[in-house]
C-alpha positions, 0 to 999 in steps of 0.5 A, spaced: 409 456 296 415 456 292 414 452 285 420 450 282 418 444 277 411 443 274 407 437 271 404 440 264 398 438 261 398 437 253 392 437 248 390 439 241 387 436 235 394 434 233 394 428 239 393 421 236 394 414 240 396 407 238 397 401 241 404 397 240 407 391 243 414 390 246 418 384 247 424 383 251 427 376 251 430 375 258 437 372 259 436 368 265 428 365 266 430 363 273 431 370 275 425 374 278 423 380 273 425 386 276 423 393 275 429 395 271 427 390 266 420 393 266 422 400 265 427 398 259 421 395 256 417 401 256 423 406 254 424 401 248 417 404 246 420 411 245 424 408 240 418 407 235 419 410 228 415 416 228 413 421 222 418 427 221 415 432 226 412 427 231 414 425 237 412 420 243 409 424 249 407 418 253 407 411 254 402 407 258 402 400 260 396 396 259 397 389 260 404 384 261 405 377 258 410 373 261 411 366 257 405 367 253 400 368 259 396 374 258 393 379 263 398 380 268 398 387 271 404 387 275 410 382 273 415 384 278 417 378 282 415 373 276 419 368 273 419 367 265 424 367 259 420 372 255 416 379 257 411 382 253 407 388 254 401 392 250 402 399 251 398 405 249 402 410 246 400 417 245 403 421 240 403 429 238 407 434 234 414 436 236 413 443 235 407 444 240 411 440 245 417 444 244 413 451 245 410 448 251 417 447 254 419 454 252 413 457 255 415 453 262 422 455 261 421 462 260 417 462 266 423 460 270 420 453 272 423 446 270 418 441 266 418 434 270 413 431 265 408 432 260 401 429 261 395 428 256 390 432 259 384 427 259 388 422 263 390 428 268 382 429 268 381 422 269 385 421 275 381 427 279 374 425 277 374 417 276 373 412 281 377 405 280 370 401 280 368 405 274 375 404 270 373 397 271 366 397 269 368 401 263 367 408 262 369 414 258 371 421 261 369 427 256 373 433 258 370 439 255 375 445 255 375 452 252 379 450 246 378 442 245 374 436 248 378 431 250 376 423 251 379 417 255 376 411 255 377 405 260 375 398 261 377 393 266 382 398 269 386 399 262 386 405 258 384 403 251 383 409 247 384 417 247 382 422 243 382 430 242 376 433 238 378 440 236 372 443 239 370 446 246 367 452 249 371 457 245 367 455 239 360 455 242 362 463 244 364 464 237 357 461 234 353 466 239 358 472 237 356 471 230 349 468 231 347 474 235 351 479 232 354 481 239 362 482 241 365 476 244 366 479 251 358 479 251 357 472 248 361 469 253 358 472 259 351 470 256 353 463 255 355 462 262 350 466 265 344 464 261 346 458 256 342 452 256 344 445 252 337 444 250 333 449 247 326 446 248 327 447 256 327 455 255 321 459 254 320 464 248 318 470 253 325 470 257 330 475 254 336 478 256 338 485 254 345 486 251 348 494 251 349 497 244 356 499 242 357 506 243 350 509 244 347 504 239 340 501 241 341 495 246 339 488 243 334 483 246 336 476 245 331 470 247 334 464 252 331 460 247 334 462 241 341 462 245 340 455 247 338 453 240 345 456 238 349 452 243 345 446 242 347 445 235 354 446 237 354 441 243 350 436 238 356 436 233 361 435 239 357 429 242 356 426 235 364 426 235 365 424 242 360 418 240 364 416 234 370 415 238 367 411 244 364 407 238 371 405 237 371 401 243 364 400 245 363 395 240 368 390 243 367 392 250 360 395 253 361 401 257 357 400 264 359 406 267 357 410 261 360 417 260 363 422 266 363 429 263 368 434 266 371 441 264 368 448 264 363 446 259 360 441 263 357 446 267 352 448 262 345 447 264 341 441 261 348 438 258 347 431 261 340 430 258 343 432 251 349 427 252 345 422 254 340 423 248 346 423 243 350 417 246 345 413 249 349 412 255 348 414 262 352 420 264 354 423 270 358 430 272 365 429 274 367 433 280 374 433 283 372 434 290 373 427 293 380 428 293 381 434 296 381 436 303 375 439 307 379 445 308 380 446 300 375 452 298 368 450 295 370 453 288 376 448 287 371 443 287 368 445 280 369 441 274 373 446 271 379 445 275 379 437 274 385 437 269 389 442 274 388 437 280 389 431 276 396 434 274 398 435 281 395 428 283 400 425 277 406 429 280 405 427 287 404 419 285 411 420 281 414 423 287 412 417 291 415 412 286 421 416 285 422 416 293 421 408 293 426 407 288 431 411 292 432 417 286 432 424 288 425 426 287 424 434 285 421 437 291 
C-alpha cells in the first residue's frame, strides 16, 4: 500500500489538558443549528490565549448546551438563540509538535492530524458501555504512561506520566550492573510485577562482558526492581484518576494496554495499588479474522487506534462532501 498521509500520535510530559466553555449567540433562533455553527464554536477554542511556547493540539467536545439546556450530545437541527459547549482542550509544547511535523515531512509524508496517544488507544480497546459506566485507560508505553478517563461517554481527563518501560529497563541495568540490551531481554522474558510470586532459587545467567564471569540474577530480585518502579507509576496513575473518581465513580475500573501491560502479574499489582477492577485491553475486536495474531497485542493499541481515527475522519469528510485524502 502506498501511504501519502498519516495520523500521528503525540505524548510526552509536556502535555496537559483543561476544560473550557465556548459560547455562540445565534442571529436567528428560529433557524436550525447547522454543522457550520458547531464547527465555528470548536474553531473558536483554538484562539484561546496560550502561554508562549505552547499550542492547542486538540479540542474535544464534551457536551452542548442550547438555551441553558445542558447534556445535549448532538445539537444539529435544534432551535435556540444561544449555543454553548464544554470542551476538553489538550495543550502541548510547540517545539515538540514542530519536531514531529518536520520528521513526518522528511519521510516524504503529509500529516493529516495530530492525536493524543491515550485517545487513540481508547478508540482501539474501550467499549461504548465502558465509556458510559466510567473507565480509565492506562497505556504503559516505552517513554511515557498515558491516561484518559471517560465517564458518561464523555472524556473527562487526560494526563501523561513521564515514566514507562524504558525507565524500568534502566533500573534493571543499574540494579543488576548489566548492559541495556541484556536488561531489556530479561525484563521481557523473565520479568514480573510482583516479587512474592517468584522463588529465590530461580535464576537467569547473563553472559559476562569480554570474557568476564557470567552474572546470575534471581527472578525474585529482578521482580523487586520492576515492582518498585511500577508501584511508583501506579501511585501517579491513582493520583490522576482521583481527580475524576472523587466526583464520578469509575464502575468499569481500569483498562491496561500498551507494551508495558504485557508484564506478568501486572493486573494484580494495579488492582492492589488503585483499588479498582483492572482488565487488559487488546485491540483485536476491531481487527478482521485475517489479521495476524501478533497485531492483537496490547503493544499495538495506539497504532490501531490512530488508523481507526483516520478512517472515522475520512468518513466524516466524505459525508460533508469535502475531498478526503486517500
